[in-house]
Every structure is written in structure tokens, then in C-alpha cells.
C-alpha positions as YAML, in Angstrom:
chain: A
units: angstrom
residues:
- id: 1
  name: MET
  ca: [-43.80, 119.57, 63.93]
- id: 2
  name: SER
  ca: [-47.16, 118.69, 62.42]
- id: 3
  name: ASP
  ca: [-50.41, 120.27, 63.56]
- id: 4
  name: SER
  ca: [-52.45, 117.37, 62.21]
- id: 5
  name: PRO
  ca: [-54.51, 115.51, 64.78]
- id: 6
  name: VAL
  ca: [-53.35, 112.14, 66.02]
- id: 7
  name: GLY
  ca: [-55.66, 109.42, 64.77]
- id: 8
  name: PRO
  ca: [-56.69, 106.30, 66.66]
- id: 9
  name: TYR
  ca: [-54.02, 104.16, 64.98]
- id: 10
  name: GLN
  ca: [-51.28, 106.47, 66.25]
- id: 11
  name: GLU
  ca: [-52.99, 106.90, 69.62]
- id: 12
  name: LEU
  ca: [-52.95, 103.14, 70.13]
- id: 13
  name: GLY
  ca: [-49.22, 103.05, 69.48]
- id: 14
  name: ARG
  ca: [-49.40, 101.76, 65.92]
- id: 15
  name: HIS
  ca: [-48.91, 98.01, 65.45]
- id: 16
  name: PRO
  ca: [-46.82, 97.45, 68.63]
- id: 17
  name: GLY
  ca: [-49.50, 99.11, 70.77]
- id: 18
  name: ILE
  ca: [-52.28, 97.26, 69.01]
- id: 19
  name: ARG
  ca: [-50.45, 93.96, 69.58]
- id: 20
  name: ARG
  ca: [-50.23, 94.76, 73.32]
- id: 21
  name: ALA
  ca: [-53.95, 95.56, 73.41]
- id: 22
  name: VAL
  ca: [-54.82, 92.34, 71.56]
- id: 23
  name: GLN
  ca: [-52.65, 90.29, 73.94]
- id: 24
  name: GLU
  ca: [-54.40, 91.86, 76.95]
- id: 25
  name: PHE
  ca: [-57.76, 91.33, 75.25]
- id: 26
  name: TYR
  ca: [-57.19, 87.59, 74.76]
- id: 27
  name: GLU
  ca: [-55.90, 87.17, 78.30]
- id: 28
  name: ARG
  ca: [-59.19, 88.60, 79.50]
- id: 29
  name: ILE
  ca: [-61.21, 86.33, 77.21]
- id: 30
  name: ALA
  ca: [-59.24, 83.26, 78.35]
- id: 31
  name: ALA
  ca: [-60.20, 84.09, 81.93]
- id: 32
  name: ASP
  ca: [-63.91, 84.49, 81.11]
- id: 33
  name: PRO
  ca: [-65.68, 81.11, 81.48]
- id: 34
  name: SER
  ca: [-68.64, 82.32, 79.43]
- id: 35
  name: LEU
  ca: [-66.42, 82.94, 76.37]
- id: 36
  name: VAL
  ca: [-63.80, 80.19, 76.55]
- id: 37
  name: GLU
  ca: [-65.92, 77.72, 74.58]
- id: 38
  name: TYR
  ca: [-65.92, 80.01, 71.53]
- id: 39
  name: PHE
  ca: [-62.13, 79.84, 71.35]
- id: 40
  name: ALA
  ca: [-61.54, 76.21, 72.35]
- id: 41
  name: ASP
  ca: [-60.54, 75.00, 68.88]
- id: 42
  name: ALA
  ca: [-58.99, 78.24, 67.64]
- id: 43
  name: ASP
  ca: [-55.36, 78.66, 66.60]
- id: 44
  name: MET
  ca: [-54.79, 81.54, 69.00]
- id: 45
  name: ASP
  ca: [-51.54, 82.76, 67.44]
- id: 46
  name: ARG
  ca: [-53.21, 82.99, 64.04]
- id: 47
  name: LEU
  ca: [-56.29, 84.59, 65.55]
- id: 48
  name: ARG
  ca: [-54.20, 87.23, 67.35]
- id: 49
  name: ARG
  ca: [-52.44, 88.11, 64.08]
- id: 50
  name: HIS
  ca: [-55.77, 88.49, 62.29]
- id: 51
  name: VAL
  ca: [-57.24, 90.61, 65.07]
- id: 52
  name: VAL
  ca: [-54.19, 92.90, 65.09]
- id: 53
  name: GLU
  ca: [-54.60, 93.29, 61.31]
- id: 54
  name: LEU
  ca: [-58.35, 93.87, 61.64]
- id: 55
  name: LEU
  ca: [-58.02, 96.36, 64.48]
- id: 56
  name: ALA
  ca: [-55.21, 98.26, 62.74]
- id: 57
  name: ALA
  ca: [-57.29, 98.56, 59.56]
- id: 58
  name: ALA
  ca: [-60.40, 99.55, 61.55]
- id: 59
  name: VAL
  ca: [-58.57, 102.48, 63.17]
- id: 60
  name: GLY
  ca: [-56.88, 103.83, 60.07]
- id: 61
  name: GLY
  ca: [-53.59, 101.97, 60.05]
- id: 62
  name: PRO
  ca: [-51.71, 101.02, 56.90]
- id: 63
  name: GLY
  ca: [-52.78, 98.02, 54.91]
- id: 64
  name: GLN
  ca: [-56.08, 96.26, 55.05]
- id: 65
  name: TYR
  ca: [-57.61, 93.22, 56.65]
- id: 66
  name: THR
  ca: [-56.97, 90.16, 54.48]
- id: 67
  name: GLY
  ca: [-58.69, 87.48, 56.55]
- id: 68
  name: ARG
  ca: [-62.04, 85.87, 55.99]
- id: 69
  name: THR
  ca: [-65.22, 87.90, 56.15]
- id: 70
  name: MET
  ca: [-66.62, 88.25, 59.65]
- id: 71
  name: ALA
  ca: [-69.66, 86.13, 58.72]
- id: 72
  name: LYS
  ca: [-67.45, 83.33, 57.37]
- id: 73
  name: ALA
  ca: [-64.96, 83.49, 60.25]
- id: 74
  name: HIS
  ca: [-67.73, 83.16, 62.85]
- id: 75
  name: GLN
  ca: [-69.96, 80.72, 60.98]
- id: 76
  name: GLY
  ca: [-71.20, 77.86, 63.14]
- id: 77
  name: LEU
  ca: [-70.01, 79.38, 66.43]
- id: 78
  name: HIS
  ca: [-73.56, 80.33, 67.52]
- id: 79
  name: ILE
  ca: [-72.42, 83.65, 68.97]
- id: 80
  name: THR
  ca: [-75.08, 85.44, 70.98]
- id: 81
  name: ASP
  ca: [-75.60, 89.17, 71.50]
- id: 82
  name: GLU
  ca: [-74.56, 88.68, 75.12]
- id: 83
  name: ALA
  ca: [-71.27, 87.03, 74.10]
- id: 84
  name: PHE
  ca: [-70.61, 89.76, 71.55]
- id: 85
  name: ASP
  ca: [-71.19, 92.43, 74.21]
- id: 86
  name: ARG
  ca: [-68.87, 90.62, 76.66]
- id: 87
  name: VAL
  ca: [-66.14, 90.53, 74.01]
- id: 88
  name: LEU
  ca: [-66.54, 94.27, 73.39]
- id: 89
  name: GLY
  ca: [-66.39, 94.82, 77.16]
- id: 90
  name: HIS
  ca: [-63.10, 92.93, 77.37]
- id: 91
  name: LEU
  ca: [-61.76, 94.89, 74.43]
- id: 92
  name: ASN
  ca: [-62.77, 98.13, 76.11]
- id: 93
  name: ALA
  ca: [-60.97, 97.11, 79.32]
- id: 94
  name: ALA
  ca: [-57.87, 96.02, 77.37]
- id: 95
  name: LEU
  ca: [-57.75, 99.37, 75.57]
- id: 96
  name: VAL
  ca: [-58.05, 101.21, 78.88]
- id: 97
  name: ASP
  ca: [-55.23, 99.07, 80.31]
- id: 98
  name: VAL
  ca: [-52.87, 99.94, 77.44]
- id: 99
  name: GLY
  ca: [-53.60, 103.65, 77.90]
- id: 100
  name: ALA
  ca: [-55.92, 104.45, 75.00]
- id: 101
  name: ASP
  ca: [-57.88, 107.66, 75.41]
- id: 102
  name: ASP
  ca: [-61.69, 107.76, 75.52]
- id: 103
  name: ARG
  ca: [-62.06, 109.06, 71.95]
- id: 104
  name: THR
  ca: [-59.93, 106.24, 70.55]
- id: 105
  name: ILE
  ca: [-61.78, 103.61, 72.57]
- id: 106
  name: ARG
  ca: [-65.13, 104.93, 71.31]
- id: 107
  name: GLU
  ca: [-63.89, 104.86, 67.70]
- id: 108
  name: VAL
  ca: [-62.61, 101.29, 68.03]
- id: 109
  name: LEU
  ca: [-65.81, 100.04, 69.67]
- id: 110
  name: ARG
  ca: [-67.97, 101.87, 67.12]
- id: 111
  name: ALA
  ca: [-66.05, 100.29, 64.23]
- id: 112
  name: LEU
  ca: [-66.30, 96.80, 65.69]
- id: 113
  name: SER
  ca: [-69.92, 97.21, 66.80]
- id: 114
  name: GLY
  ca: [-70.77, 97.67, 63.13]
- id: 115
  name: MET
  ca: [-69.77, 94.04, 62.60]
- id: 116
  name: ARG
  ca: [-72.41, 92.68, 65.00]
- id: 117
  name: MET
  ca: [-74.79, 91.60, 62.24]
- id: 118
  name: ASP
  ca: [-72.04, 89.51, 60.61]
- id: 119
  name: ILE
  ca: [-70.86, 87.89, 63.85]
- id: 120
  name: VAL
  ca: [-73.94, 87.28, 66.02]
- id: 121
  name: GLN
  ca: [-75.84, 84.22, 64.90]
- id: 122
  name: GLU
  ca: [-78.41, 83.69, 67.66]
...
């Protein structure tokens, strides 16, 4: 048995757990009238795959994110600070729902909060 600490990728259940969290996350976003407009024209299956890849890479999983840069992916969407914060709130709730511990949730939110400057455009 290893004495090495479990990292956030393992804590989230590796890719299967991350996929569950992303599914829960997008269900929450779809139910939020203030965010629906940002996703109206999105290919949600493709977006989910990219977010799983992004989240896995952000928490120390194998591989790396191969999608567009955050600035390019969000260009023209006019995302506000308020919308960004709501998205992080939904992600936080989704992570709680799938059983992530507080340390892991903080690490995930810290990693994604660092992308604010590339995503928020207003």
C-alpha cells in the first residue's frame, strides 16, 4: 500500500468521476436562466468532452488539455464577472454532489479561477 497522498484527480474519481461532475455541472447550468444564453449555440457533447479534459488536466490527471485557449474559446460571448462567478458556483455545487472533499474543491476552483482574465470579457 502506498503512503503517498491522494491528489485531486484521484479524489474526484479519475476520468469517470470527473465526467459525473461535469454532467451534474451542465445540468445545473441548463437550469440557470442567467447562463443559458451563453450555451445556446454550443455543441454540448463536444463541450462536455473538452471540460472533462480541461478539468482532468487542471487537477493533475494524465494528458493535457488540447482544446482552444480559454480566450479563443470564449471570444465574443461577452461573459461578465457575475456569470463567471455563477459558473464557478455551479461547479462547486456539482463537486459537492459527487462527493469531492473540501480540499479538492478548493484546488479545482483555484485552478479555474486563474482563467478569469482569459474568459471574462466585460
